[in-house]
TIFI-509016 format. One record per residue (C-alpha): residue in one letter; x, z, y; residue number from 1. Coordinates in Angstrom, 3 decimals, m for minus. Each point is the difference from the previous one (the first is absolute). Layout:
SITE|residuo|px|pz|py|num
SITE|a|X|Z|Y|NUM
...
This chain:
SITE|residuo|px|pz|py|num
SITE|m|0.022|m0.236|m0.174|1
SITE|h|1.642|m0.836|3.215|2
SITE|i|m0.585|2.743|2.535|3
SITE|m|2.181|m1.612|3.219|4
SITE|r|m1.708|m2.136|2.509|5
SITE|k|0.916|m1.045|3.620|6
SITE|t|m1.541|2.516|1.602|7
SITE|y|0.235|3.718|m0.554|8
SITE|s|m3.863|0.236|m0.704|9
SITE|f|0.716|m0.004|m3.871|10
SITE|l|0.971|3.595|0.048|11
SITE|l|m3.964|0.569|m0.215|12
SITE|a|m0.254|m1.881|m3.144|13
SITE|l|3.147|1.657|m1.563|14
SITE|s|m1.700|3.339|1.249|15
SITE|i|m3.028|m0.825|m2.177|16
SITE|f|1.903|m1.683|m2.901|17
SITE|f|1.782|3.318|m0.537|18
SITE|s|m2.741|2.711|1.040|19
SITE|g|m2.115|m1.147|m2.500|20
SITE|f|2.870|1.140|m2.852|21
SITE|a|0.912|3.146|1.665|22
SITE|q|m3.506|1.794|m0.109|23
SITE|g|0.470|4.003|m0.613|24
SITE|f|3.034|m0.088|1.897|25
SITE|a|0.660|2.517|2.603|26
SITE|q|m1.886|m1.470|3.222|27
SITE|t|1.826|2.637|2.619|28
SITE|v|3.453|1.836|m0.748|29
SITE|a|0.605|3.189|1.621|30
SITE|e|2.887|1.134|1.223|31
SITE|a|1.236|2.491|m3.528|32
SITE|p|1.834|2.945|0.821|33
SITE|v|2.194|m0.608|m2.541|34
SITE|s|3.565|m0.743|1.596|35
SITE|y|1.034|m3.143|m1.691|36
SITE|g|3.869|m0.532|m0.261|37
SITE|n|0.004|3.959|m0.292|38
SITE|n|m2.068|0.922|m2.518|39
SITE|l|2.189|1.244|m2.264|40
SITE|q|m2.913|0.786|m2.879|41
SITE|a|m0.422|m4.333|0.026|42
SITE|g|3.743|m0.316|0.475|43
SITE|r|3.279|m0.518|m2.314|44
SITE|y|3.237|m1.816|0.255|45
SITE|y|0.986|m2.712|m2.138|46
SITE|n|3.661|m0.542|m0.939|47
SITE|i|0.275|m4.328|0.432|48
SITE|r|2.664|m2.053|1.083|49
SITE|g|2.314|2.534|1.382|50
SITE|f|m1.942|1.971|2.384|51
SITE|k|m3.311|2.383|m0.697|52
SITE|m|m2.986|m1.702|0.811|53
SITE|y|m2.793|2.428|1.502|54
SITE|v|m3.606|m0.615|m1.716|55
SITE|e|m3.592|1.032|0.296|56
SITE|e|m3.028|m0.101|m2.480|57
SITE|y|m3.339|0.079|0.769|58
SITE|g|m3.158|m0.863|m1.777|59
SITE|e|m0.341|m2.005|m3.764|60
SITE|g|m0.478|m3.672|m0.981|61
SITE|k|1.685|m2.941|m0.092|62
SITE|p|3.617|0.212|2.334|63
SITE|l|0.000|m0.532|3.624|64
SITE|l|3.093|m0.110|1.541|65
SITE|l|0.396|0.870|3.966|66
SITE|i|2.799|m1.247|1.825|67
SITE|h|0.024|1.337|3.624|68
SITE|g|2.424|m1.704|3.321|69
SITE|n|3.098|m0.109|1.753|70
SITE|g|0.902|3.746|1.055|71
SITE|s|m3.306|1.863|m1.155|72
SITE|s|m1.090|1.809|m3.664|73
SITE|i|m2.581|0.103|m2.535|74
SITE|d|m2.175|1.720|3.112|75
SITE|a|m0.370|m3.559|1.373|76
SITE|f|m2.787|0.191|m2.717|77
SITE|k|m2.028|3.087|0.805|78
SITE|k|m3.229|m2.278|0.596|79
SITE|t|0.804|m2.006|m3.311|80
SITE|i|0.594|2.535|m2.385|81
SITE|p|m3.340|1.866|0.307|82
SITE|g|m1.749|m3.196|m0.757|83
SITE|f|1.949|m1.455|m2.735|84
SITE|e|0.560|2.986|m2.410|85
SITE|k|m2.963|0.111|m0.875|86
SITE|n|0.088|m3.216|m2.297|87
SITE|y|3.577|m0.365|m0.402|88
SITE|r|2.995|1.985|m0.845|89
SITE|v|1.905|m0.429|3.644|90
SITE|i|3.704|0.041|0.036|91
SITE|a|1.288|0.567|3.621|92
SITE|t|3.351|m0.474|0.267|93
SITE|d|2.996|1.075|2.956|94
SITE|s|1.925|m2.901|m0.066|95
SITE|r|3.912|0.129|m0.040|96
SITE|a|1.283|1.539|3.015|97
SITE|h|m3.182|0.764|0.958|98
SITE|g|m2.372|3.079|m0.242|99
SITE|k|1.702|2.448|m2.332|100
SITE|s|1.736|m2.142|m2.089|101
SITE|a|3.651|0.085|1.128|102
SITE|d|2.472|m2.504|m0.176|103
SITE|e|3.102|0.327|0.889|104
SITE|g|1.109|m3.592|m0.708|105
SITE|d|1.584|m2.715|2.561|106
SITE|s|m2.778|m2.629|0.152|107
SITE|l|m3.548|m0.595|m0.479|108
SITE|s|m2.040|m3.649|m1.042|109
SITE|f|m3.447|m0.406|m0.411|110
SITE|e|1.364|m1.576|m3.143|111
SITE|m|1.725|3.094|m1.518|112
SITE|m|m3.773|2.272|1.647|113
SITE|a|m1.881|m2.457|m2.240|114
SITE|d|2.146|0.574|m3.242|115
SITE|d|m0.657|3.500|0.567|116
SITE|e|m3.222|0.042|m0.520|117
SITE|a|0.020|m1.806|m3.026|118
SITE|a|2.520|2.380|m1.236|119
SITE|l|m1.760|3.113|0.983|120
SITE|l|m3.176|m1.995|m2.041|121
SITE|d|2.282|m0.363|m3.119|122
SITE|s|1.296|4.067|0.265|123
SITE|m|m4.050|0.498|0.036|124
SITE|s|m0.632|m2.095|m3.033|125
SITE|i|m2.497|m2.133|2.488|126
SITE|d|0.417|m3.425|m1.182|127
SITE|s|m2.048|m1.258|3.087|128
SITE|a|m2.017|0.902|3.076|129
SITE|y|m1.852|m0.772|2.909|130
SITE|v|1.622|m0.033|3.093|131
SITE|i|m1.042|1.050|3.640|132
SITE|g|2.856|m0.702|2.025|133
SITE|y|0.136|0.418|4.146|134
SITE|s|2.219|m1.473|2.605|135
SITE|d|3.888|0.488|m1.500|136
SITE|g|m1.888|1.095|m3.228|137
SITE|g|m1.819|m3.433|0.302|138
SITE|i|2.949|m1.583|m0.329|139
SITE|i|1.184|1.776|m2.979|140
SITE|a|m3.152|m1.072|m1.790|141
SITE|l|0.334|m3.334|0.439|142
SITE|e|3.895|0.696|m1.263|143
SITE|l|m1.217|1.798|m3.224|144
SITE|a|m2.285|m2.842|m0.813|145
SITE|i|2.599|m2.715|0.648|146
SITE|r|2.900|1.858|m2.087|147
SITE|h|m2.184|2.412|m2.481|148
SITE|p|m3.165|m2.762|m0.815|149
SITE|d|m1.291|2.423|m2.719|150
SITE|k|0.348|3.032|1.784|151
SITE|v|m3.044|m1.284|2.125|152
SITE|i|m3.390|m0.078|m1.050|153
SITE|k|m1.518|m0.989|4.087|154
SITE|l|1.468|0.710|3.287|155
SITE|a|m1.295|0.634|3.459|156
SITE|s|2.460|m0.170|2.653|157
SITE|t|m0.523|0.851|3.439|158
SITE|g|1.586|m0.680|3.317|159
SITE|a|3.306|m1.878|m2.341|160
SITE|d|2.558|m2.332|1.804|161
SITE|i|2.304|m2.094|m1.731|162
SITE|c|2.279|m0.321|2.966|163
SITE|p|1.723|1.818|2.028|164
SITE|d|m0.322|m1.425|3.698|165
SITE|s|m2.723|m1.476|2.672|166
SITE|t|m1.205|m2.469|m2.200|167
SITE|a|m1.676|2.884|m2.217|168
SITE|k|m0.787|2.916|2.355|169
SITE|a|m1.860|m0.118|2.905|170
SITE|i|2.398|2.537|2.564|171
SITE|v|0.431|0.216|3.225|172
SITE|a|3.285|m0.726|1.211|173
SITE|s|1.153|3.349|1.002|174
SITE|y|m0.525|0.632|m3.847|175
SITE|w|2.932|m2.046|m0.445|176
SITE|i|2.370|0.888|2.676|177
SITE|k|m0.593|3.905|m1.025|178
SITE|e|1.034|m0.938|m4.035|179
SITE|k|3.085|m2.126|1.361|180
SITE|k|0.864|2.468|1.926|181
SITE|y|0.100|2.829|m2.719|182
SITE|y|1.557|m2.576|m2.564|183
SITE|d|2.747|m0.679|3.043|184
SITE|e|0.751|3.548|0.259|185
SITE|n|m0.028|1.142|m3.554|186
SITE|k|1.362|m3.174|m2.012|187
SITE|n|3.639|1.294|0.089|188
SITE|k|m0.932|3.811|0.056|189
SITE|i|1.092|2.144|m3.311|190
SITE|f|m2.727|2.247|m0.241|191
SITE|t|1.211|3.424|m0.264|192
SITE|n|m3.084|1.657|m2.170|193
SITE|q|m2.285|m1.409|m2.480|194
SITE|e|m3.358|0.177|2.233|195
SITE|e|2.051|m2.625|2.393|196
SITE|k|0.843|m2.266|m2.806|197
SITE|n|m3.341|m0.147|m0.852|198
SITE|h|m1.518|m0.457|2.967|199
SITE|w|2.213|m2.947|0.573|200
SITE|k|m0.610|m1.940|m3.615|201
SITE|v|m3.714|0.829|0.329|202
SITE|k|m0.317|m1.474|3.686|203
SITE|m|2.529|m3.114|m1.099|204
SITE|l|m2.129|m0.684|m2.658|205
SITE|d|m2.703|m1.750|2.164|206
SITE|w|2.745|m1.523|2.405|207
SITE|f|1.220|m1.839|m2.786|208
SITE|q|m2.630|m0.861|m2.884|209
SITE|p|m1.813|m0.875|m1.507|210
SITE|n|0.974|m3.178|m0.423|211
SITE|i|m2.536|m1.236|m2.721|212
SITE|p|m0.158|m4.264|0.092|213
SITE|l|m4.121|m0.671|m0.175|214
SITE|s|0.881|m2.189|m3.201|215
SITE|a|0.492|3.533|m1.857|216
SITE|m|m3.506|0.915|0.748|217
SITE|q|m0.685|m2.619|m2.385|218
SITE|s|1.104|1.483|m2.816|219
SITE|i|m2.232|3.075|0.269|220
SITE|r|m2.382|m0.190|m3.037|221
SITE|c|m2.200|2.890|0.455|222
SITE|p|m3.218|m0.101|2.455|223
SITE|a|0.716|1.185|3.649|224
SITE|l|m1.501|1.039|2.989|225
SITE|i|2.084|m0.386|2.871|226
SITE|i|m1.311|2.005|3.333|227
SITE|g|0.593|0.106|3.200|228
SITE|g|m1.431|1.459|3.272|229
SITE|d|m1.400|m2.857|2.977|230
SITE|r|2.265|2.238|2.392|231
SITE|d|2.513|0.566|m2.416|232
SITE|i|3.977|0.092|0.699|233
SITE|i|0.308|m2.929|m2.624|234
SITE|k|m1.409|m2.966|1.192|235
SITE|i|m2.926|m1.267|m1.534|236
SITE|e|1.425|m3.411|m0.649|237
SITE|h|2.879|1.094|m1.689|238
SITE|t|m2.771|2.222|m2.312|239
SITE|v|m1.837|m2.881|m0.738|240
SITE|q|3.538|m2.026|m0.810|241
SITE|i|0.666|2.982|m2.844|242
SITE|y|m3.559|m0.364|m1.763|243
SITE|q|m0.301|m3.604|0.074|244
SITE|s|3.342|0.187|m1.768|245
SITE|i|m1.302|2.103|m2.838|246
SITE|p|m1.654|m2.048|m2.870|247
SITE|h|m2.656|2.770|m0.539|248
SITE|a|m0.762|1.412|3.654|249
SITE|f|m2.721|1.306|1.836|250
SITE|l|0.705|0.750|4.129|251
SITE|w|m1.715|2.735|1.971|252
SITE|i|0.621|0.309|3.555|253
SITE|v|m1.909|3.170|1.170|254
SITE|p|m1.635|m0.265|3.365|255
SITE|d|0.670|2.183|2.656|256
SITE|s|2.872|1.384|m1.531|257
SITE|g|4.347|0.425|0.438|258
SITE|h|2.811|0.421|m2.493|259
SITE|a|m1.684|3.578|m1.842|260
SITE|t|m3.273|m1.987|m1.322|261
SITE|l|m0.153|2.539|m2.993|262
SITE|r|0.127|2.489|2.375|263
SITE|e|m2.372|m0.931|2.884|264
SITE|h|m2.715|m1.813|m1.913|265
SITE|a|0.384|2.449|m3.198|266
SITE|d|m3.384|m0.316|m1.544|267
SITE|d|0.090|m3.867|0.196|268
SITE|f|3.501|m0.216|m1.315|269
SITE|n|m0.646|2.230|m2.744|270
SITE|r|m3.070|m1.450|m1.126|271
SITE|l|1.412|m3.770|0.391|272
SITE|v|2.822|0.607|m1.771|273
SITE|e|m2.015|1.792|m2.959|274
SITE|g|m2.400|m2.968|0.174|275
SITE|f|3.164|m2.398|m0.984|276
SITE|f|1.637|1.965|m2.523|277
SITE|h|m3.169|0.673|m1.954|278
SITE|s|m1.303|m3.611|0.582|279
SITE|d|0.508|m3.063|m2.133|280
SITE|s|2.066|m2.019|2.644|281
SITE|k|1.643|m3.100|0.211|282
SITE|r|0.624|m2.283|2.533|283
């Protein structure tokens, strides 16, 4: 079923299509008192690929992997977990060098982080999972589907880009000037502590990366829901290009939304993504 149209009026059709499969799913997501990302009752560490990855689990059912964005943590999904834990075994991760997943290495890449997620699933004896990725987590979700196709049942990627420049990001010139200044001031610096070193490599992750050719999107075999806000920092045209390059993809441009679609429109996001996961969706 083709969802793309010349205008974005198709979004209503997408909503109707998916919502039919999501009856009974929570309509209102109340922000729970749970301290996501700091809930030691739900959390544990996994020794994988040279570091300890912090993970929290909620609910039961088919596994659902949640991957957050740059400089963030599991807490990014505080409006996502309460809805999905009713029907899924939610596996929320702190990516390498983020949150509680400390990493003393010198380098960081999206490919590395995708391999981490695959290794985590292996450590948990999980063959494959549904995946939701937000921002940098959306990039990692795409890389996971490219590099480890058997690990992903379906993916929903929101706010992802596949190149690190202004062709992908609709950001004012002052942003680029500020980021360039940070790079110039620190590129030759010898960092004296791990916190400074970690901050540098996390910042530089988005300065130099990602560098994923559109042709690589064609290797994604699983159904993919590509999401962006109509006021996202990721250009709509770029999000559409990603969608068009994936064989079995759907596109949802969220009206009246910035980058954080899953928080700004939590009810709609949870309902539609759940519907996509539940449906027999093929483009």
